[in-house]
C-alpha positions in Angstrom: -194.4 65.1 32.3 -192.0 66.9 34.6 -188.6 68.2 33.5 -186.7 65.6 35.5 -188.6 62.5 34.3 -185.6 61.1 32.4 -182.9 62.4 34.7 -181.8 58.9 35.8 -180.4 58.3 32.3 -181.0 61.5 30.4 -180.6 64.6 32.7 -182.6 67.5 31.5 -181.4 71.1 31.3 -182.4 72.6 34.6 -180.9 75.1 37.1 -177.6 73.9 38.6 -178.8 74.0 42.3 -181.9 71.9 41.4 -179.9 69.4 39.4 -177.2 69.1 42.1 -179.7 68.3 44.9 -181.6 65.8 42.7 -178.4 64.1 41.6 -177.2 63.7 45.1 -180.5 62.2 46.2 -180.5 59.8 43.3 -177.0 58.8 44.0 -178.0 58.1 47.6 -180.8 55.8 46.6 -179.0 53.9 43.8 -175.7 53.9 45.7 -177.2 52.4 48.9 -179.2 49.8 46.9 -176.1 48.6 45.0 -173.9 48.6 48.1 -176.5 46.5 49.9 -176.6 44.0 47.1 -172.8 43.6 46.9 -172.7 43.4 50.7 -175.0 40.5 50.7 -173.1 38.8 47.9 -169.8 39.3 49.7 -171.4 37.9 52.9 -172.7 34.9 50.9 -169.3 34.0 49.3 -167.0 35.2 52.0 -168.8 33.9 55.1 -171.6 31.4 54.5 -170.0 29.7 51.5 -166.3 30.3 52.0 -165.7 26.5 51.8 -167.1 24.5 48.9 -169.8 22.2 50.0 -172.9 20.5 48.8 -176.0 22.7 49.3 -178.6 20.7 51.1 -182.3 21.0 50.4 -182.8 22.4 54.0 -180.1 25.0 53.5 -181.4 25.9 50.1 -185.0 26.2 51.4 -183.8 28.5 54.2 -182.0 30.8 51.8 -184.9 30.7 49.3 -187.1 31.9 52.2 -184.6 34.6 53.1 -184.3 36.0 49.6 -188.1 35.8 48.8 -188.8 37.4 52.2 -186.3 40.2 51.6 -187.7 40.8 48.2 -191.2 41.3 49.4 -190.1 43.4 52.4 -188.3 45.7 49.9 -191.7 46.7 48.6 -192.1 48.6 52.0 -188.9 50.4 51.2 -190.2 51.2 47.7 -193.4 52.6 49.3 -191.3 54.8 51.6 -189.0 56.0 48.8 -191.8 57.0 46.5 -193.7 58.6 49.3 -190.7 60.9 50.2 -189.8 61.6 46.6 -186.2 60.2 46.9 -186.4 58.4 43.6 -186.8 60.1 40.2 -190.4 59.1 39.5 -190.6 58.5 35.8 -194.3 57.5 35.8 -195.4 59.9 38.6 -196.3 56.9 40.7 -198.1 57.1 44.0 -196.3 55.1 46.8 -198.8 52.2 46.8 -198.8 52.0 43.0 -195.0 51.8 43.0 -195.0 49.0 45.5 -197.6 47.0 43.5 -195.6 47.5 40.3 -192.4 46.4 42.0 -194.1 43.2 43.4 -195.7 42.5 40.0 -192.4 42.9 38.2 -190.7 40.7 40.8 -193.3 37.9 40.3 -192.8 38.1 36.5 -189.1 37.8 36.8 -189.3 35.0 39.4 -191.8 33.0 37.2 -189.7 33.3 34.1 -186.7 32.1 36.0 -188.2 28.6 36.3 -187.1 27.7 32.8 -183.6 29.1 33.5 -183.3 26.8 36.5 -184.0 23.8 34.2 -181.3 25.0 31.8 -178.8 25.5 34.5 -179.4 21.9 35.8 -178.9 20.5 32.3 -175.6 22.5 31.9 -174.2 21.3 35.2 -175.2 17.7 34.3 -173.7 17.9 30.9 -170.3 19.1 32.1 -170.4 16.9 35.2 -169.9 19.8 37.6 -169.8 18.4 41.2 -172.6 19.8 43.4 -170.1 21.3 45.9 -168.7 23.6 43.1 -172.0 24.6 41.6 -172.6 27.5 44.0 -169.3 29.1 43.0 -170.3 29.0 39.3 -173.7 30.5 40.1 -172.2 33.2 42.3 -170.1 34.6 39.5 -172.9 34.0 37.1 -175.1 36.3 39.2 -172.5 39.1 39.0 -172.4 38.9 35.3 -176.2 38.7 35.1 -176.5 41.9 37.1 -174.2 43.8 34.6 -176.0 42.4 31.5 -179.5 43.0 33.0 -178.5 46.6 33.9 -177.4 47.3 30.3 -180.5 45.7 28.8 -182.8 47.7 31.1 -180.9 50.9 30.3 -181.4 50.4 26.5 -185.0 49.0 27.0 -186.1 52.1 28.9 -184.2 54.4 26.6 -185.9 52.9 23.5 -189.4 53.1 25.0 -188.9 56.7 26.0 -187.3 57.7 22.7 -189.6 55.7 20.4 -193.2 55.2 21.6 -193.9 52.6 19.0 -191.4 50.2 20.7 -194.2 49.2 23.0 -195.9 47.6 20.0 -192.7 45.8 19.0 -192.0 44.5 22.5 -195.6 43.5 23.0 -195.7 41.6 19.7 -192.4 39.8 20.5 -193.8 38.6 23.9 -197.0 37.3 22.3 -194.9 35.6 19.6 -192.7 34.0 22.4 -195.8 32.9 24.3 -197.3 31.2 21.1 -194.0 29.6 20.3 -193.7 28.2 23.9 -197.2 26.8 23.6 -197.0 25.0 20.3 -193.3 24.0 20.2 -192.2 20.6 21.3 -189.7 20.4 24.1 -186.3 19.5 22.6 -183.5 18.1 24.7 -180.9 20.8 25.3 -177.3 19.6 24.9 -174.8 22.4 25.8 -171.9 20.6 24.1 -173.8 20.9 20.8 -174.4 24.6 21.2 -172.9 27.2 18.9 -171.2 28.9 21.9 -169.4 25.8 23.1 -168.2 24.8 19.6 -166.7 28.2 19.1 -165.2 28.4 22.5 -163.2 25.3 21.6 -161.8 27.1 18.6 -160.5 30.2 20.6 -159.2 28.6 23.8 -157.8 25.3 25.2 -160.4 23.4 27.1 -159.8 20.5 29.4 -162.2 18.0 31.0 -160.1 17.9 34.2 -160.8 20.0 37.3 -158.7 21.2 40.2 -161.1 22.2 42.9 -162.9 25.5 42.2 -160.4 26.8 39.6 -161.8 28.2 36.3 -158.4 27.8 34.6 -155.5 25.3 35.2 -151.9 24.9 33.9 -151.3 22.0 31.5 -147.7 21.8 30.6 -147.1 25.1 28.6 -150.7 26.2 28.2 -153.5 27.5 30.4 -156.7 25.6 29.8 -160.3 26.5 30.8 -161.9 23.9 33.1 -165.6 22.7 32.8 -166.4 25.2 35.6 -165.5 28.1 33.3 -167.3 26.7 30.3 -170.4 26.1 32.4 -170.2 29.7 33.6 -170.0 31.2 30.1 -172.9 29.1 28.8 -175.0 30.0 31.9 -174.2 33.7 31.3 -175.2 33.4 27.7 -178.5 31.6 28.5 -179.3 34.3 31.0 -178.9 36.9 28.3 -181.3 35.0 26.1 -183.9 34.7 28.9 -183.5 38.4 29.6 -184.8 39.1 26.0 -188.2 37.9 27.3 -188.1 39.0 30.9 -186.9 42.6 30.4 -189.6 43.5 27.9 -192.1 41.7 30.1 -191.4 43.9 33.1 -191.3 47.0 30.9 -195.0 46.2 30.3 -195.6 46.8 34.0 -193.4 50.0 34.4 -190.7 51.9 32.6 -189.4 53.3 35.9 -185.7 52.4 35.9 -185.4 51.8 39.7 -188.4 49.5 39.9 -187.4 47.5 36.8 -183.8 47.1 38.0 -184.6 46.3 41.7 -187.2 43.7 40.9 -184.9 42.1 38.3 -182.0 42.0 40.7 -183.9 40.5 43.6 -185.3 37.8 41.3 -181.7 37.0 40.1 -180.3 37.0 43.6 -182.9 34.4 44.7 -182.3 32.3 41.7 -179.2 30.5 43.2 -180.9 29.2 46.3 -184.1 28.5 44.3 -182.0 26.4 41.9 -180.7 24.2 44.7 -184.2 24.0 46.2 -186.1 23.2 43.0 -183.5 21.4 40.7 -184.5 18.0 42.0 -188.2 18.5 41.5 -188.3 20.8 38.5 -189.9 18.1 36.4 -192.9 18.0 38.7 -194.1 21.4 37.5 -195.8 19.9 34.4 -198.3 22.7 34.0 -196.2 25.7 34.9 -195.4 26.1 31.2 -199.0 27.2 30.6 -198.7 29.8 33.4 -195.7 31.3 31.7 -197.6 31.3 28.4 -200.5 33.1 30.0 -198.2 35.7 31.7 -196.2 36.4 28.6 -199.4 36.8 26.6 -201.0 39.1 29.1 -198.0 41.4 29.4 -197.6 41.4 25.6 -201.2 42.6 25.2 -200.7 45.1 28.0 -197.7 46.6 26.1 -199.6 46.8 22.8 -202.6 48.5 24.5 -200.3 50.8 26.6 -201.2 54.0 24.6 -204.9 53.2 24.5 -205.8 51.6 27.8 -204.1 51.3 31.2 -204.8 48.2 33.3 -205.4 48.9 37.0 -202.3 47.8 39.1 -204.3 45.2 41.0 -205.4 43.5 37.7 -201.8 42.9 36.6 -200.7 41.7 40.0 -203.8 39.5 40.4 -203.6 37.9 37.0 -199.9 37.0 37.4 -200.3 35.7 40.9 -203.4 33.7 39.8 -201.6 32.2 36.8 -198.7 31.1 38.9 -200.9 29.6 41.6 -203.1 27.7 39.1 -200.0 26.3 37.3 -198.4 25.1 40.6 -201.6 23.6 42.0 -202.4 21.8 38.7 -198.9 20.4 38.6 -199.1 19.1 42.2 -202.5 17.6 41.5 -201.2 15.7 38.4 -198.3 14.5 40.5 -200.7 12.9 43.0 -202.7 11.1 40.3 
């Protein structure tokens, strides 16, 4: 282990010149990555979606293709970065290994987002959010998700580096989640019966009326939250709950902060367009649940065995890709029967 292994979050005591040059290099990589993300978000809201409108399936499919394509192309950037040493390489990864870990992590996050899409559709339906305003809610939801995911990744990496036994705890939690998902019966989710919604009503005025895309409106002498704001808060909270599974899952692939964060963010950024693309056909993926069970179980076992056996990179990527493919194909086959 090199002296600078934890310098993304925990700078080691090293000569000033060395630390200065490393710090500037890290700032370049992380800075350009974050600037690029916020540039595309600003372009999305300020140019392509300046006016509220219903996102058509065609538009959603194009943007889904754009985000998925960009996500996979970024693996080339990862290969270049880790080949030139411009990223603090926590796991001493070769360029090809770093790219495979990034793609594997991205596929995990993308697959676990399917359940999140279903919950978002239920939330919008429950609060009767018009389709033309749903994009705005998801846009601000993405910004909040980026912040919360960054914090969870920060503490997740810190815990694994500080306490090696955390891999056993995270692994056991993922296996428990997989078993619970397999044996539990699907219950109808009603956001208005949730603990969060009931308590929000106690601390702020809430109205069922909407005025365009506003999150708050004036009602006589009070300012009340509209259904758009309530839907946003519940979506943010649901993303935090989903992150409790997804962040430990990707930590089974790598504890490298840049790979964990970038794969998470690209999956989150593609979630909006994927929601509009899949929301009308989500019920068709009958067998995808079993794919998620298999993926969670696999990464849980991988975490538990992390100190004793290291799976080859191609095994993890191959298993996750195969599990997703089998679940999707089996769902389509059932749909035709």
